N, C-alpha and C positions, 0 to 999 in steps of 0.2 A: 499542516492540513490541514482544514479546518470542515467538518458537520455540521450543516446549517438545516433544519428541518421547519420550512415554512407551513403553515395551517392557509389556504385558500380555499374560502368557499363554493367555489365553480368548479371546481376539480374534477367534478364526476360527469360531465360530459366531457365526452372523448375529444372533440372539437377544441374545447376550450386547453383543455390538457395537454394537447400538443402544440396550442400558441405559448401556452406557458412556458415548455419547454422550449420551444423554439426562441423566445426571447432571452430566457437566461441562458440557454448554450451559447449565446453572443457574445456574453460576458468573458473577459479574461480571465484564466485561472482554472474555468470552470473543468475539472476532469470525467467528474462522474455526476447520472441524476437518475432519480428513481421516482414515479409516482405510484401514488397509494390511493387510487378514486374510492374504496369504503371509507380511508379516513380523512378522506381529502386533504393528504399533506403532500409538500414537494420535498425532497431530501437532495441537498444540492452537496458536494465533496469536492474541493481543489484548494487551491491557494487563491481563496474571496475573502471578499467585509460582506459580512452578511445585511448591513445597511444597502449596501449596493442592489445585493440580490431583494432584497424587500421593495425599493424603489423600482426597479426595474419592472415586479411581479405588479405592483398599486397601479401601475398603467394600464394595467390590463384588467384585473379585478382587484376585490377586496383580499388581504392577506396581511397576516402576521406572522413572526416570531414565535415559533414553539421550542425550539432549544437553536443554540450553538454553542460549539465546542469544539474541544482535540479528538480529530478521525481514533476510534478507538482499536477500529481494524487493523490499521497500520500499525500501533505500538504491539501489537498481538503476532503481524506477521515479524514484527524485526527480532521480540522477542524469540519465537520459534527458528531464527534462522542463527543468531548466536547459538541457541542450544544444538545447533545441526555442527553447527560450527565447531564448539569444543568437543563431541562427540568423535569426529571428524581428528584433532587435535589426538585425543586420546587415544584415538585408533593407531595412528600413526606414532606415537611414543611405544605403545606395548608393541607395535611391530618393530620399531624399532631396538628396543629392549629384546626381545627374543632374537632378532638378527645377532647383536653383538654379546648376547648370550651363548648363543648356538655356535657362531663363528670364532669366537677368539682371537686368536692374535695370529696373523700371517708375516714371517718373517719377511722382508725385502729380498730378493733373489737379484743379484745381478748378472743382467744379458751375457753370456755368453755367445760372442762372436767368433766367428772360425772362417779362416782363410782358407778360400779353395777357389 
């Protein structure tokens, strides 16, 4: 997953920002987009090539890549998910320990069959 932040100089206008989002959304692999009109930036997240995104946007307006790299939010989610799984494993282990400590040994009793 890549996070590409583009600087586009015509994004302060709502009509041009919607055109830019429409053009970039047609690219394959785009998962989410966000426009910041005050900073005049377009943030695109997905399995995309930054060069393709800039080329598509430059057909509409003057644009440049501000930053491109891996999506850090995805890494945070993965770390949180691992922590939750580890906590669940610890809880299960503690429950099993308390169960086996309290239950002890149960001998196996043969069933008794009666003929009636």
